[in-house]
PATORRO-90507 format. One record per atom (N, C-alpha, C): x, y, z. Coordinates in steps of 0.05 Angstrom, whole numbers, plus 5000, padded with zeros to 4 digits. Layout:
// PATORRO-90507
XYZ
...
This chain:
// PATORRO-90507
574189864781
576789864794
577489594805
579989504801
580789234810
581489234839
580889004852
581588964880
584188814883
585788914902
588488814906
588788674933
590088444933
590888304957
593888324960
594888424982
597788454986
598788245005
600688084996
601887875012
604687965020
604988005046
607588105057
607288385067
607688425093
607488695105
610188775118
612388705106
614988765116
615889045110
618489095110
619589365108
618689515083
618789375060
618189505034
615189555030
613489425046
610589455042
609689735046
610989885064
610090145071
609890335047
611990335030
611990515007
609990424987
609490164984
607490064966
604690154976
604090115001
601590195012
601190505009
603290655015
603090945013
602391034985
603690924965
603291004938
600690894926
599990644933
597490534923
595090674935
595390774959
593190924972
593391224966
595591304952
595991584946
595891634917
598291644904
598391724876
596991534857
596591284865
595191094847
592491004858
591291164876
588791094888
586491074869
586691214846
584491194826
584790954807
586990804812
587590574794
586890304808
586990294835
586790044849
585490084876
584089874886
583089874913
584589654929
586089744949
587489554966
585489424984
584689184977
582489044990
583288895015
585588765014
586388595037
589488575039
590388505062
593288455066
593688205083
596088085080
596687835094
599587835102
600187705124
602887665133
602887455155
604987295156
605187085176
605587195204
606587445205
607087575231
604587745237
603087675258
600587805264
600888105269
602988175284
603388455291
603788625266
605188515246
605688675221
603088715206
601588515202
599188545186
597088715200
596888695226
595088865241
595889155240
598589215242
599589485240
599089605213
599489445192
599089545164
596189615159
594389435168
591589475163
590589725177
591589775202
590790005217
591890265205
594590265198
595790505188
594690595161
594190395144
593390465116
590390415111
588890365132
585990335130
585290125109
586389885112
585889655094
583589505106
581389465092
578889355104
578989065113
580788905100
580688615106
583488505112
583588345133
585988195139
585387905133
587087775116
586587505108
589187345109
588887085108
591186915102
591486905071
593786825062
594186795033
592186605021
591686385035
589786185025
586986305022
586286475041
583586605039
583486795016
585786925010
585787104986
585386944961
586586714959
586286554935
583386464931
581886434952
579086344951
577186574948
578086814952
576387054952
575787154924
573387134915
572587224888
572887524885
572887674907
573087964905
575888064897
577887894902
580687974896
581387894868
582288094853
583088054825
586088014821
587688154838
590588164834
591988114860
594187964859
595887914883
598488074879
599188234899
601788354901
603488194920
605588074910
607387894925
609888044933
610088134958
612388274968
613588124992
613687864990
614887695010
617887665004
619287505021
622187455016
622487294990
624687324976
625087194950
624686894950
625386754971
625186464972
622286384970
620386564976
617486504974
616186584948
617686734931
616386844908
615186634889
616686424883
615686234864
613086104872
612985994896
610585834904
608186014908
608586254918
606286444921
605286534893
607186604875
606386674848
604886454835
605886204837
604685974824
601885924835
601585934861
598885884873
596886094864
597786344863
595986554854
595186524825
597086464808
596486424780
594486194776
594985974790
593185734788
590385804798
590185994816
587586084826
586286284808
587586354786
586386534766
586886834773
588686884791
589287164798
591587274781
591387534774
593687674763
595687714785
598287734778
600387744798
602387954791
603188114811
605488294809
607388224832
609888164826
611788064845
614188244849
615088274874
617588414879
619788254866
622088384863
624388244850
625688054870
626787824859
626587734832
623987564828
623387504802
620987344796
621087084811
623386954812
623886714826
626886694832
627686514848
630586494854
631986304835
630586184816
631786024795
630386084769
631986094748
630986154721
628885954712
629485694717
627585484708
624785514720
624785604745
622185644759
620785894749
622386104743
621286344731
619986294704
621386124688
620386054661
617785904664
617585724684
615185574689
612885774695
613385974712
611286164719
610286314695
612086404677
611186554654
609486374636
610386134632
608785944615
606085894627
605985864654
603485814668
601586054665
602686294668
600986534666
599786554638
601386484617
600386484590
598086284587
598486044598
596485834596
593885924610
594086054633
591786134649
590586394640
591986534622
590886794612
590887014633
592787004651
592987214671
595487384667
595487624678
597787804676
599787744698
602287754690
604487714709
606587934705
606988084725
608988304723
610788304748
612788484747
614488484771
616488714772
617388754796
619488954801
622188864790
624089044787
623789324795
622389494774
621189714784
619989904765
621390174766
623690174779
625290434780
626090524752
626290344733
626990424706
624790594693
622490614706
620290784697
620491064708
622491114725
622891374737
624291564718
624291824725
625392024707
628391984701
629891864720
632691834715
633391664692
632491414693
633091224672
631491284646
628991364649
627391434625
628791664609
629691864623
630992094610
633592004596
635191844610
637691754598
637191584573
635291404575
634691244552
633791414528
632191624534
631191804512
633591934499
635392044515
637792184504
639491984487
639891744498
641491544484
640191464457
637491414458
636091344434
636091564413
636291814422
636292034404
639092094393
641091944403
643791964392
645692154406
644992234431
646692424445
649592334447
649992074452
652791974455
653591794431
652191824409
652791664385
651691384389
652991184378
652190904381
653190804408
651390704425
652390594450
653990334446
656390334456
658190114452
658589934477
658690064500
659189914524
658190064549
658489934572
657690074596
658689924621
658290044644
658989914669
656589944688
656189744705
654189744726
655489654751
655589824771
657289764795
655589804820
655589604837
654389624864
656289474883
657889634898
659689514917
659289644944
659289474965
658789574992
659889375012
659589445038
660389255059
658289035063
655989075052
653888875055
651788955075
649388855073
647188925092
647588825120
649488645124
649888535151
651188735170
651888965160
652989175178
650789355189
648289325179
646189485189
643489345193
642989135177
640289005178
639988845203
637588865216
637088715241
636988415238
636388315214
636288025209
637387965181
639987985178
641187985151
641687705139
641187495153
641887225144
641087165115
638587235108
637487155082
638887295059
640387515064
641887645043
644187475033
644987275048
647287105041
646386815036
643786785030
642686525024
641786514994
641086284985
640286244957
637986444951
638186564928
636186764920
636887044927
639187084940
639987354948
642887394940
644587474959
647287554951
647087824937
649287944931
649188214917
647888204890
648287974876
647187964849
644087944848
642987754863
640087724863
638687934880
639988054900
638788254917
638788524902
640988614892
641188884880
641488864849
642388644839
642688614810
640288674793
637888604802
635588664785
635288954777
636089144794
635989424787
637889484765
640289384767
642489444748
642089304722
641389044723
640988894698
638589004683
636389074697
634089184684
634789444670
636489604683
637389854670
638889794644
640689604645
642289544622
640589434599
638689264604
637089164581
635189384571
634489574588
632889804578
634489994560
637089984564
638890154547
639789994522
640789754526
641989604504
640189404490
637989334503
636189134492
636888854500
636288664483
636488384489
639388284493
639888134514
642488024519
642887764504
645387704497
646087474481
647587264497
649587344513
651087154528
652487304551
653387144571
654787254594
657087084603
658887204618
660987054632
661587194657
662587054678
663087184704
665087014720
666287154740
667887024760
666887134787
666686954807
665687034833
667286904855
666787004880
668086894903
666186924927
666886784949
665486824974
663586594982
662786434963
660986214969
662386014988
660985935009
662085745028
663785865050
664286125048
665986255068
664286345092
665586355115
664286445140
664286755141
662086865149
661787155152
660987225180
662087435191
661387525218
659687785216
657187775224
655488005222
656388225242
655988475234
656788705251
654488895257
651988825249
649788995256
649188975286
647989175297
647589185326
645988945336
643888875321
642188655330
643488375328
645388345309
646488085303
649588085306
650588275322
653488315323
654888055333
656887975317
658387735324
657287475314
654887475303
653687225292
655187125268
655786865268
657186735246
655186625226
655886645200
653986555180
655686455156
654886225145
656286115121
654886215096
656386335078
655186435053
654286205035
651786215026
650686015007
651086104979
651786364975
652086474948
654686644947
655386714923
657686884919
657087164931
658987274944
658687544955
660187754939
661587674918
662987854900
662987734873
661887874853
661687774826
662487984806
664287914788
664988084766
664287944740
662588074723
661587944699
661488124675
660987994652
660788134627
658188044613
656688224603
654288164588
654588264559
654288084540
654288154512
651388174502
650788394488
648088434478
647988384448
645588324438
645288264410
645888514392
645688744404
646388994390
649389014384
650988844398
653888854395
655188994419
653589124436
654689264459
655489064480
657289144497
658388974519
658289134545
657289024566
657189154592
658688994613
660089134631
661389014654
659689054679
659188844694
657588874719
659288774742
659288934764
660788864788
658888894812
658388674826
656588674849
658088554873
658188704895
659688594918
658588684945
658588504964
658088564992
660688555008
662988564995
665488525008
667388765009
666388994999
668189224997
667689415020
669689465036
669389635060
669189925054
670590025033
670490305026
671590324997
671090544984
671990574956
671790864948
673190934926
673091194915
670491224900
669791474892
667191514878
667191354852
664991214848
664691044824
661891094812
661591064786
658891094775
657190844782
654590884786
652890654789
652490524762
651690684742
651490584715
652590814697
654290734678
655290934659
655390794631
654390944611
654290834584
656190984566
657690834550
659690954532
658990914503
658891144488
658191134460
660391234442
659891244416
661991314397
662691614398
660891774409
661492064410
661392184439
660792014459
660692114486
659691904505
659291994530
658391814552
656291944568
654691774582
652591884600
652591724626
652391874648
652291744674
649391734683
648391484688
645691434696
645491434726
643391554738
643091554767
642791274779
642991254805
642691004819
640190864810
640390624799
638090484788
636190374809
636890404835
635090334857
633390574863
633690794849
632091034854
630591114828
628691294831
627091384808
628191634795
629991774809
631092014798
633992034807
635192264803
637992304810
639392474789
641892534794
643392704776
644292564751
643792684728
644592574702
646892744692
648992624683
651292774671
652092644645
652992814626
653992704601
656592834594
658192694579
660892784570
661092734541
661692944526
661892914497
664792934488
665492794467
668292794457
669293084453
671793124460
673093384458
672093594478
670693494498
669693664520
670593534546
672293674561
673493554585
671593534608
669493694609
667793704633
665293534630
664093484653
661493344655
659293554655
657293504638
655093694636
652593574649
651193714666
648693614677
646493624656
644593434658
642393424639
639793424655
637793584647
635293594661
633693334657
632393234678
630792994677
627993064667
626992894650
624292934639
622492704648
620092764657
618192554665
616692634690
615392434703
613592504725
613992324749
615392094747
615691914770
618391964783
618292114805
620692194820
620492084848
622492154865
622392064892
622291764894
620591664911
620191374912
617391314902
617291244876
614691194863
614090904860
615190734878
614690444875
611790384874
611090214855
608290144850
607390244823
609090404809
608290504783
608090274763
609890084766
609689844748
607189694752
606389654777
603789524783
601489684773
601589944777
599390114768
598990104738
601190094723
600990074694
599989794686
600789584701
599689324695
596689314700
595789434721
592889444726
591389584704
592589804693
591489944671
591389754646
593489594643
593589414620
591389194622
590889104646
588788904650
586089014641
585589264647
582989384641
582789484612
585089554600
584889684573
586189514551
587789324558
589189164538
591789294528
592489524539
594989654531
597389504542
599689534530
602089404541
602989524567
604589374582
605689484607
608689414608
610189594619
613189584617
614389374636
613389364661
614589174681
613288904678
613588784654
612188534648
613888294654
612688054653
614187814660
616387744640
616187844616
618287784596
620887934603
620588174613
622888324622
624088194647
622288134667
623288024692
624587754688
623487594669
624587334663
627387364649
627587544630
630087594616
632287674636
631587854655
633387944675
634187714693
632187544701
632687314718
634587124704
634187074678
635986894664
638887004663
639187264658
641787384658
643187344685
641787394707
643087354733
643687064739
641786894732
642186604736
644586504720
644886604695
647086534678
649786634688
649786874700
652186984712
653186794735
651386714751
652086524773
653086254762
651686154741
652585904729
655385934717
655886164704
658486204693
660686214714
660086334737
661886334760
662686054768
660785884769
661085614780
662085414760
661585464734
662385274713
664785374696
665485624699
667785724685
667485744655
665185824645
664685834616
662686054609
662686124584
660586304574
657886164574
655786314580
653086204581
651386354561
650086214543
648286344524
645586414537
644386634529
641786724539
639686624519
637586494529
635586364512
632986524509
632386694528
629786844527
630087084508
627887164497
627787404480
626687644496
627287884487
626488114502
626288354484
623988494485
623588734471
623088964490
624689174488
624389404506
621589524504
620489604527
617889744527
618290024517
616090144508
616090424500
616690604524
617890834519
618191034540
615391134549
615191214574
612691314584
611991574571
609391624568
608391874557
608492094578
610292284575
610692484596
608392684598
606692684578
604492884578
601992784593
601992524600
599692424615
599992484645
597692514659
597892554688
598992314702
599892354727
600892134743
598691924747
599391674743
597491454745
595891394720
596391544699
594991494673
597091394653
596291204637
598191074619
597091044591
């Protein structure tokens, strides 16, 4: 069994620790944790019975640790991932892989050179919601998929988050914060992207936070807070993506909906592992619910890491791999570039969709 060192004990760490010590306990041993905030790392070690508290530097020097789980803030992803790879550790990183495509590309090349595995979130596409929808689409339920929409619009995290500043800094904004879920869903449906174009607004504007802890705080946006874009795929399909932290309220909208030659299918929230699936067939006025097939429901974060750990030991492929995360990163980076340069941007990375999960295997087996 492989030993895991977890870097970052913030909000999202709890579900990772819960699942790694629960549904995936036969796949990995959570050996150590690290965080710059002493109270956080002490609390995590106590709550989840983690035997070792270390600094990140100590993890790199520890021969007992095989894999690093990087769940720090996005601005730290690149240098932590790089240091771990250089130390010969396998790495699984929260989204995004890096805050710049060029740096993400460097990480993938470095992992290949060092012969280590590099994977990353999101892994929600491995849940029953998206897996089931992809299966139905691949089987021809809605004919040939032609187009789709991916929509995430809200007031922004500054209305509730106790420390929301980083959401409006480089490496975040609605596109880099929430976009990985939506773009990952789209490439899992349509396959490899070819080019993108986009228009955005909000960069350089002053924002006034309204969360209780930061009420009235002024902040200058370093990134676009509203982006409308188009992604063209090599299959010929075209998807519209809308990401915003500027919308105060709105009528019901689909998170992701795919349109084919004979019908349409509504995909559940891509930030979740399950949810309601509906399809609409030509000459049928109503929406029909579809049963979800699979095993990863609720909040199963960590399934992508668990499958990567299995791949390290068996040589089998793993779905949440660095080629997917890099392709998604390039698409998002290109959308921002298109916003700022006013032109179409070609996508340079290649991408092959992973196989659907085997629904007959027990949880944690791949």
